[in-house]
C-alpha positions as CSV (number, residue, x, y, z in Angstrom):
1,M,176.0,-60.3,5.3
2,E,174.0,-58.3,8.0
3,T,175.5,-58.0,11.4
4,S,174.1,-56.6,14.7
5,D,175.8,-54.4,17.2
6,N,175.8,-57.2,19.7
7,E,177.9,-59.4,17.4
8,P,181.5,-59.7,18.6
9,Y,184.1,-57.8,16.6
10,Y,186.8,-60.3,17.5
11,S,186.6,-64.0,18.4
12,D,184.5,-65.0,21.3
13,G,187.3,-67.1,22.7
14,G,185.8,-70.4,21.8
15,K,187.6,-73.5,20.4
16,A,187.2,-72.5,16.8
17,T,190.5,-71.5,15.2
18,L,191.2,-67.9,14.6
19,A,191.5,-68.5,10.9
20,R,188.0,-70.1,10.7
21,F,186.6,-67.4,12.8
22,L,188.0,-64.8,10.4
23,L,186.8,-66.5,7.3
24,N,183.3,-67.5,8.5
25,K,182.2,-65.4,11.4
26,A,184.1,-62.1,11.7
27,R,182.3,-58.9,11.0
28,P,183.0,-57.3,7.6
29,E,185.0,-54.5,9.2
30,L,187.5,-56.9,10.7
31,F,187.7,-59.0,7.6
32,R,188.5,-56.0,5.5
33,E,191.1,-54.7,8.0
34,V,193.0,-57.9,8.1
35,T,192.9,-59.0,4.4
36,S,192.5,-55.7,2.6
37,L,189.7,-57.4,0.7
38,E,185.9,-57.4,0.8
39,R,184.5,-60.8,1.7
40,P,182.9,-61.4,-1.8
41,T,186.2,-60.7,-3.5
42,F,188.0,-63.1,-1.2
43,N,185.3,-65.8,-1.7
44,A,185.6,-65.4,-5.4
45,L,189.4,-66.0,-5.1
46,V,188.8,-69.1,-3.0
47,T,186.3,-70.4,-5.6
48,T,188.7,-69.8,-8.4
49,T,191.5,-71.7,-6.7
50,R,189.2,-74.6,-5.8
51,C,187.6,-74.9,-9.3
52,G,191.0,-74.8,-10.8
53,K,192.3,-77.4,-8.4
54,L,195.2,-75.1,-7.6
55,L,195.0,-75.8,-3.8
56,L,193.5,-78.5,-1.7
57,N,190.1,-77.7,-0.3
58,T,191.1,-78.6,3.3
59,I,193.7,-75.8,3.5
60,V,192.7,-73.3,0.8
61,D,191.0,-70.8,3.1
62,C,193.8,-70.3,5.5
63,L,196.5,-70.6,2.8
64,L,194.9,-67.7,0.9
65,Y,194.7,-65.8,4.2
66,K,198.3,-66.5,4.9
67,G,199.1,-65.1,1.4
68,M,197.9,-61.7,2.4
69,P,200.6,-59.1,3.4
70,C,200.8,-58.0,7.1
71,H,199.5,-54.5,7.1
72,S,199.1,-54.0,10.8
73,Q,200.1,-55.3,14.2
74,L,196.7,-57.0,14.5
75,H,197.2,-58.7,11.2
76,Y,200.7,-59.8,12.2
77,I,199.4,-61.5,15.3
78,M,196.6,-63.2,13.4
79,H,199.1,-64.2,10.6
80,N,201.4,-65.9,13.1
81,M,198.5,-67.6,14.9
82,C,197.4,-69.1,11.6
83,A,201.0,-70.2,10.9
84,D,201.0,-72.2,14.2
85,E,198.2,-74.3,12.9
86,F,199.0,-74.7,9.2
87,G,202.8,-74.3,9.2
88,P,205.0,-72.3,6.9
89,R,205.5,-75.2,4.5
90,Y,202.3,-74.2,2.7
91,F,203.4,-70.6,2.1
92,H,204.9,-71.3,-1.3
93,D,201.9,-73.3,-2.4
94,V,199.9,-70.1,-1.9
95,L,202.3,-68.0,-4.0
96,D,202.4,-70.6,-6.8
97,A,198.6,-70.7,-6.9
98,L,198.3,-66.9,-7.1
99,V,201.1,-66.6,-9.7
100,S,199.3,-69.1,-11.9
101,L,196.2,-66.8,-11.9
102,Y,198.3,-63.7,-12.7
103,P,198.3,-63.9,-16.5
104,K,194.5,-64.4,-16.6
105,Y,193.6,-61.3,-14.6
106,V,196.6,-58.9,-15.0
107,N,197.5,-57.1,-18.2
108,L,200.9,-55.5,-17.9
109,N,200.7,-53.8,-21.3
110,S,197.5,-51.9,-21.1
111,T,198.0,-49.0,-23.5
112,G,194.5,-47.5,-23.6
113,G,194.5,-43.7,-23.9
114,T,197.2,-41.1,-23.3
115,P,197.7,-39.9,-19.7
116,E,196.4,-36.4,-19.2
117,R,199.8,-35.1,-18.3
118,L,201.2,-36.0,-21.7
119,L,198.4,-34.1,-23.6
120,D,200.4,-31.0,-22.9
121,P,202.0,-30.0,-26.3
122,K,205.5,-29.7,-24.6
123,Y,205.3,-33.4,-23.9
124,E,204.5,-34.4,-27.5
125,P,207.7,-36.5,-27.9
126,F,206.6,-38.6,-24.9
127,K,203.0,-39.3,-25.9
128,K,203.8,-43.0,-26.3
129,C,205.4,-43.3,-22.8
130,L,203.9,-45.9,-20.5
131,G,205.6,-44.8,-17.3
132,A,209.0,-45.2,-15.7
133,L,211.3,-47.8,-14.3
134,A,214.0,-47.6,-11.7
135,G,216.1,-49.7,-9.4
136,V,214.9,-49.7,-5.8
137,F,217.2,-50.8,-2.9
138,I,215.1,-52.8,-0.5
139,P,216.9,-53.7,2.8
140,A,217.4,-57.4,3.1
141,T,218.3,-59.9,5.9
142,I,221.1,-62.1,4.6
143,P,223.3,-64.7,6.5
144,A,226.6,-63.1,7.4
145,D,228.7,-65.4,5.1
146,Q,226.5,-64.4,2.1
147,Q,226.2,-60.7,2.6
148,A,229.1,-59.4,0.4
149,P,227.3,-59.3,-3.0
150,Y,224.2,-57.8,-1.3
151,R,226.1,-54.7,0.0
152,N,225.1,-51.9,-2.4
153,R,226.9,-48.8,-3.4
154,K,225.3,-46.9,-0.5
155,G,226.9,-49.4,2.0
156,F,223.9,-51.3,3.3
157,I,222.7,-54.9,2.7
158,A,219.8,-54.9,0.2
159,Q,218.3,-56.3,-2.9
160,N,218.3,-54.3,-6.2
161,V,214.6,-54.5,-7.1
162,L,213.5,-53.3,-10.5
163,A,210.2,-51.4,-10.2
164,V,208.0,-50.3,-13.1
165,V,205.1,-47.9,-12.6
166,N,202.6,-46.2,-14.8
167,F,201.1,-42.7,-14.7
168,N,198.5,-43.8,-12.2
169,F,201.1,-44.6,-9.6
170,E,200.5,-48.3,-10.0
171,F,203.2,-50.9,-10.0
172,V,202.9,-52.9,-13.2
173,Y,206.1,-55.0,-12.8
174,L,208.5,-55.9,-10.0
175,L,211.6,-58.1,-10.2
176,A,213.1,-59.0,-6.8
177,G,216.0,-61.2,-5.9
178,W,219.1,-59.5,-7.4
179,E,222.0,-58.6,-5.1
180,G,222.4,-55.0,-4.1
181,S,225.7,-54.8,-5.9
182,A,224.1,-55.9,-9.2
183,H,224.2,-53.3,-12.0
184,D,220.8,-51.8,-13.0
185,G,221.4,-52.8,-16.6
186,T,222.0,-56.4,-15.6
187,V,218.8,-56.5,-13.6
188,L,216.9,-55.0,-16.6
189,A,218.3,-57.5,-19.0
190,D,217.1,-60.3,-16.7
191,T,213.5,-59.0,-16.9
192,F,213.6,-59.3,-20.6
193,Q,214.8,-62.8,-20.3
194,K,211.8,-63.5,-18.1
195,D,208.4,-62.1,-18.9
196,F,208.7,-58.4,-19.0
197,V,207.4,-57.2,-22.4
198,I,207.2,-53.6,-23.7
199,P,204.6,-53.2,-26.5
200,H,205.9,-52.3,-29.9
201,G,206.1,-48.5,-30.4
202,K,205.8,-47.8,-26.6
203,F,208.5,-47.1,-24.1
204,Y,209.4,-46.5,-20.5
205,L,211.6,-43.7,-19.2
206,A,214.7,-44.6,-17.2
207,D,217.8,-42.9,-15.9
208,A,221.1,-43.0,-17.9
209,G,222.4,-46.0,-16.0
210,Y,220.2,-48.3,-18.0
211,G,221.5,-47.2,-21.4
212,L,219.4,-46.2,-24.4
213,Q,217.7,-49.3,-26.0
214,K,214.5,-50.3,-27.6
215,G,211.6,-49.6,-25.3
216,I,213.8,-47.7,-22.8
217,L,214.2,-43.9,-23.2
218,T,217.1,-42.4,-21.2
219,P,218.4,-38.8,-20.9
220,F,221.5,-37.5,-22.7
221,R,224.7,-38.4,-20.8
222,A,227.1,-35.7,-19.7
223,V,224.3,-33.1,-20.1
224,R,222.7,-31.4,-17.1
225,Y,219.5,-33.3,-16.1
226,H,217.9,-31.9,-13.0
227,L,217.6,-28.3,-13.9
228,K,215.6,-27.1,-10.9
229,E,218.4,-24.6,-10.0
230,Q,218.1,-23.1,-13.4
231,A,214.4,-22.8,-13.1
232,R,214.7,-21.0,-9.7
233,A,217.2,-18.6,-11.3
234,G,214.8,-18.0,-14.2
235,L,217.3,-19.5,-16.7
236,R,216.1,-21.4,-19.8
237,P,217.8,-24.6,-21.1
238,A,220.9,-23.6,-23.1
239,N,220.5,-26.1,-25.9
240,P,218.1,-28.8,-27.3
241,K,219.8,-31.5,-25.2
242,E,219.2,-29.7,-22.0
243,L,215.6,-29.0,-23.0
244,Y,215.1,-32.7,-23.7
245,N,216.6,-33.7,-20.4
246,L,214.4,-31.2,-18.6
247,R,211.3,-32.7,-20.2
248,H,212.5,-36.2,-19.4
249,A,213.1,-35.2,-15.8
250,S,209.7,-33.6,-15.4
251,T,207.9,-36.5,-17.0
252,T,209.6,-39.2,-14.9
253,G,209.1,-37.0,-11.8
254,M,205.4,-38.1,-11.8
255,P,205.5,-41.9,-11.8
256,H,209.1,-42.6,-10.7
257,P,209.2,-45.6,-8.4
258,A,210.9,-44.3,-5.3
259,P,212.1,-46.5,-2.4
260,S,209.2,-45.6,-0.2
261,T,207.3,-47.3,2.6
262,H,204.6,-48.2,0.0
263,S,207.1,-50.0,-2.3
264,A,208.7,-51.8,0.6
265,R,205.3,-53.0,1.8
266,V,204.4,-54.3,-1.7
267,L,207.6,-56.3,-1.7
């Protein structure tokens, strides 16, 4: 869609709702800033939900818009103005519709090719590794009378979120909802009870807290793991177990899902 320099970047202050302005009249730059999508991509998503009768036509546009995360103060303002008109009761309808599309468009178990990092001969034992998983503490707002189980070992109120990433720094699986005090192994077991599947013969790297099991490769317990101090001192691993732990640590160091601003925003 072509636009002229005289076309308003924001709404002209008329009676049209902000949501309709954004969806139908806003310049591409504003649309992209607010939704993080190009307009054709968004329109394709709207068409898919309409054809699949996943959402009512009368609310689908703004519902999908409300489903977008708030990336900026501008988006926060727009998000809440839209909420005033359509109400928060539709929010879960959006989530349900998008989740129903998930299996059709997302393949969690893509195994095509070996990451360049693992082509190094010293990483030969890890050539079937898909990435790494870890528990991430995400601060949570919980009613005072329900906070006790959400207080984690670090002393703050949080969810224990399982995050799985590949070697392209992409999140391929997230499980939120567990209390901060929940053991990592318990959270992982829950993912297998749900829909997390590790392809046969492949595995993810994890820390020792998860325990060695099919599809999960952990370091040796009671053996030095982070050997940076040794490296600085010019010391080599003292035995095969230390060497393995060194390779495990340096491999997970690349895709390890850290509790960062990015991961918090995704959640």
